[in-house]
C-alpha positions in Angstrom: 0.0 0.0 0.0 1.3 3.4 -0.9 0.2 6.6 0.8 1.4 10.1 0.9 3.0 12.0 3.7 5.0 15.1 4.1 8.7 14.4 4.8 11.3 16.9 4.0 14.2 18.9 5.4 12.5 21.9 7.1 13.0 24.6 4.5 11.1 27.8 4.1 8.7 27.8 1.2 9.3 24.2 0.3 6.7 21.5 0.5 7.9 18.1 -0.8 5.7 15.1 -0.7 7.0 11.5 -0.4 5.2 8.5 -1.6 6.6 6.0 0.9 7.1 2.3 0.8 7.6 0.1 3.9 10.7 0.9 6.1 12.8 3.0 3.8 11.4 6.2 5.3 12.7 5.2 8.7 16.2 5.2 7.2 15.6 8.4 5.3 14.9 10.1 8.7 17.9 8.4 10.3 20.2 9.6 7.4 18.8 13.1 7.6 19.3 13.2 11.4 22.9 11.9 11.1 23.6 14.7 8.6 22.2 17.3 11.0 19.1 18.0 8.8 15.8 18.3 10.6 12.9 16.5 9.0 9.2 16.3 9.7 6.7 13.6 9.0 3.0 13.9 8.9 0.2 12.3 7.0 -1.5 14.5 4.4 -4.8 14.5 2.7 -4.8 13.9 -1.1 -6.1 17.5 -1.6 -2.8 18.7 -0.1 -0.9 17.3 -3.0 -2.1 20.4 -4.9 0.2 22.5 -2.8 3.3 20.2 -3.2 6.2 21.9 -5.0 8.0 18.6 -5.5 7.5 14.9 -4.9 9.6 11.7 -4.6 9.2 8.0 -4.1 11.4 5.8 -1.9 12.2 2.1 -2.1 14.8 -0.3 -1.0 16.0 -0.8 -4.6 15.7 2.7 -6.0 16.4 4.7 -2.9 15.0 8.3 -3.6 13.4 8.9 -7.0 12.0 12.2 -8.0 8.5 12.1 -9.5 8.0 14.0 -12.7 4.3 14.3 -12.3 1.2 12.9 -10.6 -2.1 12.2 -12.4 -5.1 12.9 -10.1 -8.4 11.1 -10.4 -10.1 14.3 -11.7 -7.8 14.3 -14.7 -5.6 17.1 -13.4 -1.8 16.5 -13.7 0.7 17.9 -11.2 4.1 18.5 -12.7 7.2 18.7 -10.6 10.8 19.9 -11.3 12.7 17.7 -13.7 15.2 15.6 -11.7 13.6 16.7 -8.5 13.5 19.9 -6.6 16.0 21.2 -4.0 14.5 19.1 -1.1 14.5 15.9 -3.2 18.1 16.4 -4.3 19.2 17.0 -0.7 17.3 13.9 0.6 18.7 11.8 -2.3 22.3 12.9 -1.7 22.1 12.4 2.1 20.5 9.0 1.8 22.9 7.8 -0.9 25.8 8.8 1.3 24.1 7.0 4.2 23.7 3.8 2.2 27.4 4.0 1.0 28.6 4.3 4.6 26.5 1.3 5.6 27.9 -0.8 2.8 31.5 0.1 3.7 30.9 -0.6 7.4 29.3 -3.9 6.7 31.4 -5.1 3.8 32.5 -8.3 5.6 29.0 -9.4 6.5 27.7 -12.5 4.7 24.4 -14.3 4.4 26.1 -17.6 4.3 
């Protein structure tokens, strides 16, 4: 199940929306915290998507992916910055660095 929530570094005038999947968001918050970036999380109503200035999706395999657009049920299309907005780019960079550190710290771990 996918649902929308607001999760973003607290930046004036910026409202990013994340479509979250499972536990990745927990690690997004942890990565932002470790980087010294405050983040907030709150459920939003679908109508609030109209106010979003950017949007991204997270997953364990794709990490942080900017959304180019969202198609609403009423036929309206919300377009977002190509390649993601400022918040999306910050979250993507911080999370990518977090994942890289995790891999380096656990390189000797094995499933067998």
